[in-house]
C-alpha positions, -999 to +999 in steps of 0.1 A: -047-482-617-019-456-619-028-426-640-006-398-655-014-362-659+001-327-657-007-300-632+000-264-640+009-244-608-001-208-603+035-196-607+037-213-642+057-245-634+041-277-647+046-310-629+039-343-646+023-366-619+014-402-615-016-408-593-041-433-579-071-432-557-098-405-555-094-369-544-119-374-516-095-398-499-067-387-476-038-373-497-004-390-499+024-371-517+054-390-529+087-372-536+115-389-554+152-383-553+182-383-577+185-397-603+150-410-600+115-400-612+079-404-601+078-439-616+098-453-587+066-451-566+044-471-590+046-503-569+031-483-540+006-462-557-018-489-569-021-508-535-023-476-515-048-461-540-076-482-525-076-460-493-057-429-503-054-403-530-018-409-540+002-383-561+038-386-572+052-357-592+083-357-614+100-329-595+110-296-613+137-304-638+128-341-642+111-360-669+081-342-685+079-316-657+091-280-663+129-278-669+141-242-663+177-236-675+190-213-648+207-228-618+189-203-595+156-218-605+166-249-585+173-232-552+153-246-522+129-217-520+117-223-556+115-261-552+095-258-520+072-233-537+063-260-561+053-284-533+032-258-515+013-250-547+010-287-555-007-297-522-029-266-521-041-274-556-047-311-550-067-308-518-076-271-512-079-264-475-069-299-465-034-311-455-018-342-469-022-372-446+015-379-452+044-367-473+067-397-482+101-386-495+134-401-505+168-386-511+165-351-527+127-354-522+135-358-485+156-327-485+127-307-499+103-324-475+124-313-445+121-277-457+084-280-464+077-294-429+098-267-413+082-238-432+047-251-440+038-276-413+001-269-419+003-287-452+009-322-438-001-344-408+028-368-410+062-370-426+079-402-438+116-398-447+135-425-465+173-421-464+174-383-467+195-364-441+180-336-419+198-304-429+211-298-394+228-332-391+240-330-427+257-297-422+273-310-390+286-342-406+299-324-437+318-301-414+331-326-389+330-362-402+357-372-426+338-403-435+307-384-446+329-358-464+345-386-484+311-403-491+297-370-504+326-360-528+305-372-558+285-340-553+313-319-568+312-340-599+274-334-603+280-296-599+302-295-630+287-275-660+291-306-682+278-331-657+246-339-676+265-347-708+290-369-689+263-388-671+244-396-702+275-409-721+277-446-728+240-452-722+241-436-687+268-459-674+279-434-647+244-430-635+237-467-632+269-470-611+251-450-584+230-482-578+259-505-571+264-517-536+295-513-514+310-543-531+304-529-566+276-554-573+244-547-592+212-550-571+187-577-580+159-551-583+176-533-613+159-555-640+165-549-677+130-534-679+137-509-651+171-500-667+153-492-699+128-471-680+155-452-661+175-445-693+144-432-712+137-409-682+172-395-681+172-389-718+144-364-713+170-341-696+196-341-668+205-305-666+177-299-640+186-328-617+223-317-617+213-281-610+199-293-576+235-299-567+249-268-584+224-246-565+230-261-531+256-249-506+254-282-489+286-298-503+316-313-486+348-293-484+374-300-511+407-282-517+401-245-517+363-250-516+352-247-480+318-261-488+296-266-458+322-250-435+307-217-447+272-226-434+256-218-401+219-226-402+197-209-377+178-231-353+145-218-367+153-235-400+158-269-383+128-273-361+102-299-373+069-300-354+053-325-378+053-361-365+081-377-384+090-414-391+124-422-407+131-454-426+169-457-429+187-484-449+220-488-430+239-501-460+237-467-477+271-460-491+265-422-496+248-413-463+265-423-431+245-436-400+259-407-380+234-385-398+207-399-375+225-387-343+210-358-324+177-355-344+157-354-312+171-319-307+152-306-338+123-330-343+095-329-317+079-362-325+103-387-340+106-424-347+136-439-364+134-474-380+168-487-390+168-514-417+201-533-412+200-551-446+186-521-466+205-497-488+199-462-500+173-476-525+147-490-500+118-480-523+130-504-549+142-530-524+114-532-500+082-515-514+060-535-491+079-522-460+072-487-472+035-495-479+031-510-444+048-481-428+026-456-445-005-474-434+008-478-398+017-441-393-014-427-409-039-451-392-048-427-365-056-400-390-077-425-410-097-433-380-106-397-372-142-388-378 
């Protein structure tokens, strides 16, 4: 059974969480992306809850979690602080068996693994670019620059209001495939759930983009050309598995190139018929992957 509850972190942020399993079981932490919420993991939490303690928060700014108003409150340092406090509070003194992260959740998970590797034993990334390859492609790859131009729209001060207009029509358009078709998984019930979630507030989700320097160049805005990330910010020592839907219209496959330079233990699984929305499209694949990559940890005495 999937439960809901709210955790108050030591620095005052509250996170509404969906969970399953028992705290004595190995911890799995699920991090959603934009424009999602913790509910996207519901189809995974119940089956995995038989063997794991599964926790999926609404990230800061989303849903019923804290929604600070200042853009600076959505800078990576603050967002990663939430995740550190979350894991330390859920299982004091014990790392998560795996952090499973999609899209913006993946961006945070890369930073978490780089800065706080002690908090996790495994990392599962689902269509979320590593910061090193993302900077590189935003600087050099015209195709990725073009695919990421939507970020500038989401950085507008009035983005939240525009996105909610006409029952969230612009947001639902994010789910269309390369041919402009609606995916089969976007049922009327799920559309209703998404819209109700967005109506709780979109300023926070848009502030993730406004606070980030990782944007494509446009006109007089040099964007990512101004960035030079030190190697120390890119190294990942946590064993990492990447699930990548190759039909992602926003994130180019070139983002997977050269990751061995930064990630010590890496396995990439390309899904040729999958899109950016693998969690909705292939929940069983994600479940099976979690079980596979954590099995060695589960067998430890």
